[in-house]
C-alpha positions in Angstrom: -133.4 297.2 4.9 -133.6 293.4 4.3 -132.7 292.0 0.9 -135.7 291.6 -1.4 -136.1 288.2 -2.9 -136.5 287.9 -6.6 -139.0 285.7 -8.4 -137.5 282.2 -9.2 -136.2 281.9 -12.8 -134.1 279.7 -15.0 -130.6 281.0 -15.5 -131.1 284.0 -17.6 -128.6 286.2 -19.5 -128.7 289.8 -20.6 -130.1 288.6 -24.0 -133.2 287.3 -22.3 -134.4 290.8 -21.4 -136.5 293.3 -23.3 -136.7 297.0 -22.7 -140.1 298.2 -21.6 -141.5 301.7 -21.0 -144.5 301.4 -18.8 -145.0 304.1 -16.2 -146.6 301.7 -13.7 -143.9 299.0 -14.0 -142.2 298.3 -10.6 -138.7 297.0 -10.2 -138.6 293.6 -8.5 -135.4 294.5 -6.7 -136.0 297.9 -5.2 -139.7 298.1 -5.5 -139.6 301.6 -7.1 -141.4 302.6 -10.3 -139.1 303.8 -13.1 -141.0 306.1 -15.5 -138.2 305.7 -18.1 -137.0 302.3 -19.4 -136.9 299.1 -17.5 -135.8 295.6 -18.4 -138.1 292.7 -18.2 -137.0 289.1 -18.4 -138.8 287.2 -21.3 -138.7 284.0 -19.3 -140.3 284.9 -15.9 -141.2 288.7 -16.2 -138.7 289.7 -13.6 -138.2 293.5 -14.0 -135.2 295.8 -13.3 -135.2 299.6 -13.2 -132.3 301.5 -14.6 -130.5 301.8 -11.3 -130.7 298.2 -10.4 -129.7 297.2 -14.0 -126.5 299.2 -13.6 -125.9 297.8 -10.1 -126.1 294.3 -11.6 -123.5 295.1 -14.2 -126.1 295.3 -17.0 -126.4 291.5 -16.7 -129.9 291.4 -15.1 -128.8 288.3 -13.1 -131.6 287.1 -10.8 
């Protein structure tokens, strides 16, 4: 599967993310919906599911 491009953003840190719990929210990396908690960048609205958050080292780099 080809890599999924993320939305452009300023350099963001883990502190720039807010946890959200919206059943319809979709991860911008894997395109899956996570019915639990996702992280959303406060600057650009980039979203990560739990699995992708762990894979990114909990940094949310994008």
